[in-house]
OpenMM code with the backbone's topology and positions (N, CA, C; nanometers):
from openmm import Vec3, app, unit

residues = "MET SER GLY ASP ILE LYS PRO VAL GLN LYS ILE GLN GLU GLY ILE ILE VAL LEU LYS ASP ASP LYS GLY ARG THR VAL ILE ARG ARG ALA HIS SER PHE ILE LEU LEU LYS SER PHE GLU THR GLU ILE TRP GLU MET CYS ASP GLY SER THR PRO ILE ASP GLU MET ALA LEU PHE VAL SER ARG LYS TYR GLY VAL GLU LEU ASP MET ALA ARG ASN GLU ILE PHE GLN PHE LEU LYS LYS LEU LYS GLU LYS GLY LEU ILE ASP TRP GLU ASP".split()
positions = [
    Vec3(21.7814, 2.3695, -6.4944),
    Vec3(21.8866, 2.2997, -6.4587),
    Vec3(21.9650, 2.3797, -6.3560),
    Vec3(22.0102, 2.3233, -6.2474),
    Vec3(22.0888, 2.3944, -6.1515),
    Vec3(22.2294, 2.3460, -6.1544),
    Vec3(22.3268, 2.4280, -6.1240),
    Vec3(22.4630, 2.4104, -6.1218),
    Vec3(22.4988, 2.3233, -5.9831),
    Vec3(22.4022, 2.3144, -5.8938),
    Vec3(22.4256, 2.2495, -5.7799),
    Vec3(22.3837, 2.0863, -5.7996),
    Vec3(22.3573, 2.0435, -5.9155),
    Vec3(22.3205, 1.9033, -5.9207),
    Vec3(22.4354, 1.8178, -5.8754),
    Vec3(22.4116, 1.7142, -5.8065),
    Vec3(22.5166, 1.6315, -5.7450),
    Vec3(22.5754, 1.5406, -5.8503),
    Vec3(22.6801, 1.4750, -5.8171),
    Vec3(22.7367, 1.3854, -5.9104),
    Vec3(22.6475, 1.2724, -5.9731),
    Vec3(22.6610, 1.2341, -6.0938),
    Vec3(22.5831, 1.1374, -6.1583),
    Vec3(22.6418, 0.9955, -6.1367),
    Vec3(22.5588, 0.9039, -6.1050),
    Vec3(22.6048, 0.7671, -6.0785),
    Vec3(22.5412, 0.6691, -6.1666),
    Vec3(22.6300, 0.5794, -6.2395),
    Vec3(22.5701, 0.4780, -6.3208),
    Vec3(22.4995, 0.3736, -6.2324),
    Vec3(22.4013, 0.3188, -6.2969),
    Vec3(22.3229, 0.2096, -6.2243),
    Vec3(22.3877, 0.0812, -6.2832),
    Vec3(22.4453, -0.0038, -6.2013),
    Vec3(22.5227, -0.1202, -6.2372),
    Vec3(22.4391, -0.2369, -6.2575),
    Vec3(22.3369, -0.2523, -6.1807),
    Vec3(22.2546, -0.3759, -6.1872),
    Vec3(22.1865, -0.4034, -6.3161),
    Vec3(22.2173, -0.5116, -6.3831),
    Vec3(22.1475, -0.5569, -6.5052),
    Vec3(22.1982, -0.4810, -6.6403),
    Vec3(22.3192, -0.4145, -6.6126),
    Vec3(22.3539, -0.3402, -6.7326),
    Vec3(22.4768, -0.4071, -6.7985),
    Vec3(22.4792, -0.4296, -6.9262),
    Vec3(22.5767, -0.4788, -7.0075),
    Vec3(22.6427, -0.3779, -7.0975),
    Vec3(22.7760, -0.3522, -7.0942),
    Vec3(22.8322, -0.2337, -7.1644),
    Vec3(22.9351, -0.2961, -7.2689),
    Vec3(22.9160, -0.2631, -7.3829),
    Vec3(23.0145, -0.3277, -7.4914),
    Vec3(23.0657, -0.1914, -7.5687),
    Vec3(23.1993, -0.2114, -7.5951),
    Vec3(23.2618, -0.0886, -7.6714),
    Vec3(23.3235, -0.1578, -7.7884),
    Vec3(23.3267, -0.0650, -7.9002),
    Vec3(23.4113, -0.0943, -8.0230),
    Vec3(23.5380, -0.0237, -8.0346),
    Vec3(23.6051, -0.0414, -8.1418),
    Vec3(23.7264, 0.0243, -8.1539),
    Vec3(23.7109, 0.1700, -8.2130),
    Vec3(23.5941, 0.1959, -8.2344),
    Vec3(23.5799, 0.3447, -8.2929),
    Vec3(23.5196, 0.4390, -8.1752),
    Vec3(23.5247, 0.4147, -8.0509),
    Vec3(23.4921, 0.4842, -7.9469),
    Vec3(23.3503, 0.4824, -7.9140),
    Vec3(23.2643, 0.4033, -7.9845),
    Vec3(23.1208, 0.3879, -7.9436),
    Vec3(23.0968, 0.2866, -7.8517),
    Vec3(22.9847, 0.3009, -7.7705),
    Vec3(22.9434, 0.2054, -7.6745),
    Vec3(22.8050, 0.1748, -7.6843),
    Vec3(22.7792, 0.0455, -7.6651),
    Vec3(22.6438, -0.0169, -7.6757),
    Vec3(22.6161, -0.0426, -7.5118),
    Vec3(22.4902, 0.0046, -7.4648),
    Vec3(22.4517, -0.0146, -7.3315),
    Vec3(22.3209, -0.1054, -7.3413),
    Vec3(22.3255, -0.2105, -7.2739),
    Vec3(22.2011, -0.3151, -7.2829),
    Vec3(22.1440, -0.3255, -7.1333),
    Vec3(22.0216, -0.3062, -7.1230),
    Vec3(21.9636, -0.3255, -6.9892),
    Vec3(21.8246, -0.3869, -7.0384),
    Vec3(21.8035, -0.5199, -6.9843),
    Vec3(21.6806, -0.6041, -7.0193),
    Vec3(21.6894, -0.6107, -7.1731),
    Vec3(21.5643, -0.5614, -7.2211),
    Vec3(21.5438, -0.5710, -7.3621),
    Vec3(21.5666, -0.4292, -7.4379),
    Vec3(21.6372, -0.3478, -7.3769),
    Vec3(21.6519, -0.2120, -7.4256),
    Vec3(21.7971, -0.1974, -7.4619),
    Vec3(21.8327, -0.1248, -7.5710),
    Vec3(21.9737, -0.0990, -7.6043),
    Vec3(21.9799, 0.0450, -7.6389),
    Vec3(22.1093, 0.0986, -7.6110),
    Vec3(22.1267, 0.2460, -7.6548),
    Vec3(22.2646, 0.2485, -7.7058),
    Vec3(22.2798, 0.3033, -7.8125),
    Vec3(22.4177, 0.3221, -7.8835),
    Vec3(22.4647, 0.4599, -7.8568),
    Vec3(22.5860, 0.4790, -7.7940),
    Vec3(22.6464, 0.6028, -7.7653),
    Vec3(22.7657, 0.6327, -7.8601),
    Vec3(22.7772, 0.7466, -7.9117),
    Vec3(22.8707, 0.7884, -8.0047),
    Vec3(22.9962, 0.8137, -7.9135),
    Vec3(23.1045, 0.8521, -7.9638),
    Vec3(23.2315, 0.8736, -7.8830),
    Vec3(23.2161, 0.9886, -7.7737),
    Vec3(23.1491, 1.0883, -7.8163),
    Vec3(23.1347, 1.2011, -7.7309),
    Vec3(23.0471, 1.1517, -7.6115),
    Vec3(22.9431, 1.0886, -7.6408),
    Vec3(22.8381, 1.0347, -7.5335),
    Vec3(22.9116, 0.9328, -7.4477),
    Vec3(22.9983, 0.8503, -7.5079),
    Vec3(23.0710, 0.7572, -7.4228),
    Vec3(23.1660, 0.8171, -7.3262),
    Vec3(23.2307, 0.9456, -7.3729),
    Vec3(23.2972, 1.0154, -7.2711),
    Vec3(23.2304, 1.0695, -7.1475),
    Vec3(23.0965, 1.0988, -7.1777),
    Vec3(23.0089, 1.1517, -7.0717),
    Vec3(22.9730, 1.0211, -6.9871),
    Vec3(22.9351, 0.9271, -7.0489),
    Vec3(22.8881, 0.7992, -6.9776),
    Vec3(22.9974, 0.7603, -6.8874),
    Vec3(23.1329, 0.7713, -6.9296),
    Vec3(23.2511, 0.7221, -6.8436),
    Vec3(23.2692, 0.8154, -6.7215),
    Vec3(23.2231, 0.9483, -6.7446),
    Vec3(23.2310, 1.0351, -6.6193),
    Vec3(23.1261, 1.0212, -6.5263),
    Vec3(23.0171, 0.9341, -6.5399),
    Vec3(22.9205, 0.9085, -6.4564),
    Vec3(22.9692, 0.8060, -6.3519),
    Vec3(23.0583, 0.8499, -6.2666),
    Vec3(23.1194, 0.7659, -6.1708),
    Vec3(23.0813, 0.7812, -6.0372),
    Vec3(22.9939, 0.8698, -6.0076),
    Vec3(22.9480, 0.9064, -5.8782),
    Vec3(23.0198, 1.0120, -5.8091),
    Vec3(23.1139, 1.0598, -5.8755),
    Vec3(23.1979, 1.1722, -5.8197),
    Vec3(23.2236, 1.3019, -5.9082),
    Vec3(23.1560, 1.2899, -6.0308),
    Vec3(23.1885, 1.4039, -6.1238),
    Vec3(23.0509, 1.4689, -6.1489),
    Vec3(23.0372, 1.6010, -6.0984),
    Vec3(22.9175, 1.6640, -6.1172),
    Vec3(22.9002, 1.7117, -6.2729),
    Vec3(22.7764, 1.7546, -6.3020),
    Vec3(22.7488, 1.7866, -6.4366),
    Vec3(22.8228, 1.9043, -6.4818),
    Vec3(22.8533, 2.0009, -6.3902),
    Vec3(22.9317, 2.1259, -6.4172),
    Vec3(23.0697, 2.0978, -6.4579),
    Vec3(23.1222, 1.9929, -6.3940),
    Vec3(23.2617, 1.9430, -6.4370),
    Vec3(23.2689, 1.8747, -6.5738),
    Vec3(23.1602, 1.7989, -6.5998),
    Vec3(23.1535, 1.7405, -6.7275),
    Vec3(23.1457, 1.8540, -6.8314),
    Vec3(23.0687, 1.9467, -6.8097),
    Vec3(23.0475, 2.0577, -6.8998),
    Vec3(23.1773, 2.1305, -6.9323),
    Vec3(23.2541, 2.1596, -6.8203),
    Vec3(23.3820, 2.2207, -6.8421),
    Vec3(23.4671, 2.1415, -6.9253),
    Vec3(23.4728, 2.0126, -6.9018),
    Vec3(23.5628, 1.9258, -6.9817),
    Vec3(23.5281, 1.9330, -7.1324),
    Vec3(23.3882, 1.9404, -7.1667),
    Vec3(23.3494, 1.9251, -7.2987),
    Vec3(23.3612, 2.0652, -7.3583),
    Vec3(23.3527, 2.1688, -7.2739),
    Vec3(23.3731, 2.3102, -7.3341),
    Vec3(23.5164, 2.3286, -7.3833),
    Vec3(23.6062, 2.2715, -7.2912),
    Vec3(23.7456, 2.2920, -7.3371),
    Vec3(23.7941, 2.2183, -7.4353),
    Vec3(23.7532, 2.0843, -7.4341),
    Vec3(23.7921, 1.9846, -7.5428),
    Vec3(23.7405, 2.0127, -7.6740),
    Vec3(23.6161, 2.0556, -7.6785),
    Vec3(23.5518, 2.0791, -7.8196),
    Vec3(23.5208, 2.2228, -7.8518),
    Vec3(23.5603, 2.3205, -7.7704),
    Vec3(23.5547, 2.4607, -7.7964),
    Vec3(23.4241, 2.5063, -7.8112),
    Vec3(23.3294, 2.4632, -7.7271),
    Vec3(23.1861, 2.5093, -7.7294),
    Vec3(23.1672, 2.5922, -7.6049),
    Vec3(23.0577, 2.6773, -7.6038),
    Vec3(23.0330, 2.7616, -7.4952),
    Vec3(22.9848, 2.6619, -7.3704),
    Vec3(23.0211, 2.7097, -7.2439),
    Vec3(22.9910, 2.6347, -7.1286),
    Vec3(22.8508, 2.6046, -7.1111),
    Vec3(22.7668, 2.6996, -7.1245),
    Vec3(22.6131, 2.6928, -7.1246),
    Vec3(22.5663, 2.5850, -7.2156),
    Vec3(22.6065, 2.5905, -7.3405),
    Vec3(22.5701, 2.5130, -7.4429),
    Vec3(22.6163, 2.3559, -7.4119),
    Vec3(22.7375, 2.3392, -7.3790),
    Vec3(22.7857, 2.2177, -7.3181),
    Vec3(22.7015, 2.1550, -7.2088),
    Vec3(22.6688, 2.2421, -7.1025),
    Vec3(22.5895, 2.2122, -7.0000),
    Vec3(22.4511, 2.1601, -7.0321),
    Vec3(22.3939, 2.2328, -7.1211),
    Vec3(22.2447, 2.1987, -7.1705),
    Vec3(22.2490, 2.0664, -7.2367),
    Vec3(22.3413, 2.0495, -7.3214),
    Vec3(22.3496, 1.9327, -7.4131),
    Vec3(22.3673, 1.8073, -7.3216),
    Vec3(22.4628, 1.8232, -7.2270),
    Vec3(22.4863, 1.7130, -7.1310),
    Vec3(22.3758, 1.6807, -7.0502),
    Vec3(22.3110, 1.7836, -7.0034),
    Vec3(22.1913, 1.7594, -6.9140),
    Vec3(22.0839, 1.6895, -6.9890),
    Vec3(22.0564, 1.7302, -7.1156),
    Vec3(21.9594, 1.6523, -7.2055),
    Vec3(21.9889, 1.5126, -7.2233),
    Vec3(22.1204, 1.4905, -7.2487),
    Vec3(22.1570, 1.3543, -7.2647),
    Vec3(22.1504, 1.2700, -7.1457),
    Vec3(22.1967, 1.3250, -7.0227),
    Vec3(22.1769, 1.2547, -6.8962),
    Vec3(22.0253, 1.2237, -6.8640),
    Vec3(21.9456, 1.3230, -6.8943),
    Vec3(21.8034, 1.3007, -6.8684),
    Vec3(21.7579, 1.1813, -6.9405),
    Vec3(21.8050, 1.1631, -7.0658),
    Vec3(21.7606, 1.0400, -7.1563),
    Vec3(21.8098, 0.9213, -7.0854),
    Vec3(21.9325, 0.9210, -7.0374),
    Vec3(21.9954, 0.8046, -6.9635),
    Vec3(21.9154, 0.7693, -6.8435),
    Vec3(21.8762, 0.8766, -6.7699),
    Vec3(21.8000, 0.8575, -6.6427),
    Vec3(21.6645, 0.8023, -6.6696),
    Vec3(21.6027, 0.8548, -6.7694),
    Vec3(21.4675, 0.8038, -6.8124),
    Vec3(21.4716, 0.6485, -6.8427),
    Vec3(21.5880, 0.6042, -6.9030),
    Vec3(21.6190, 0.4569, -6.9325),
    Vec3(21.6702, 0.3743, -6.8163),
    Vec3(21.6677, 0.4377, -6.7089),
    Vec3(21.7061, 0.3785, -6.5885),
    Vec3(21.8597, 0.3325, -6.5772),
    Vec3(21.9544, 0.4044, -6.6464),
    Vec3(22.0862, 0.3775, -6.6664),
    Vec3(22.1700, 0.4520, -6.5673),
    Vec3(22.1277, 0.5651, -6.5223),
    Vec3(22.1978, 0.6597, -6.4269),
    Vec3(22.0927, 0.7149, -6.3379),
    Vec3(22.1489, 0.7781, -6.2266),
    Vec3(22.0711, 0.8475, -6.1284),
    Vec3(22.1525, 0.9559, -6.0622),
    Vec3(22.0859, 1.0541, -6.0090),
    Vec3(22.1407, 1.1708, -5.9386),
    Vec3(22.0326, 1.2291, -5.8525),
    Vec3(22.0871, 1.3005, -5.7448),
    Vec3(21.9994, 1.3682, -5.6577),
    Vec3(21.9899, 1.5118, -5.6995),
    Vec3(21.8620, 1.5692, -5.7152),
    Vec3(21.8589, 1.7106, -5.7481),
    Vec3(21.8708, 1.7995, -5.6257),
] * unit.nanometer
topology = app.Topology()
chain = topology.addChain("A")
for resn in residues:
    res = topology.addResidue(resn, chain)
    for name in ("N", "CA", "C"):
        topology.addAtom(name, app.Element.getBySymbol(name[0]), res)
């Protein structure tokens, strides 16, 4: 993973996003569902097309007190899963 990865952008077409009062999010696309916990919801919301992965990692590192490299790796793995499901995209 490179620190030069450009901002992540949500794919809007065909996606339905539902949130509950506990900070969880359900994302539906076609016949596929994914449930995001509150931490994952925070990352999802940062996928606005202007926030690079390194900026997401810095936010998580500061908020949750985890090492920056660990935060970056966890976020990257989560975003890879979302990309494989066709929910986000970025340019390497």
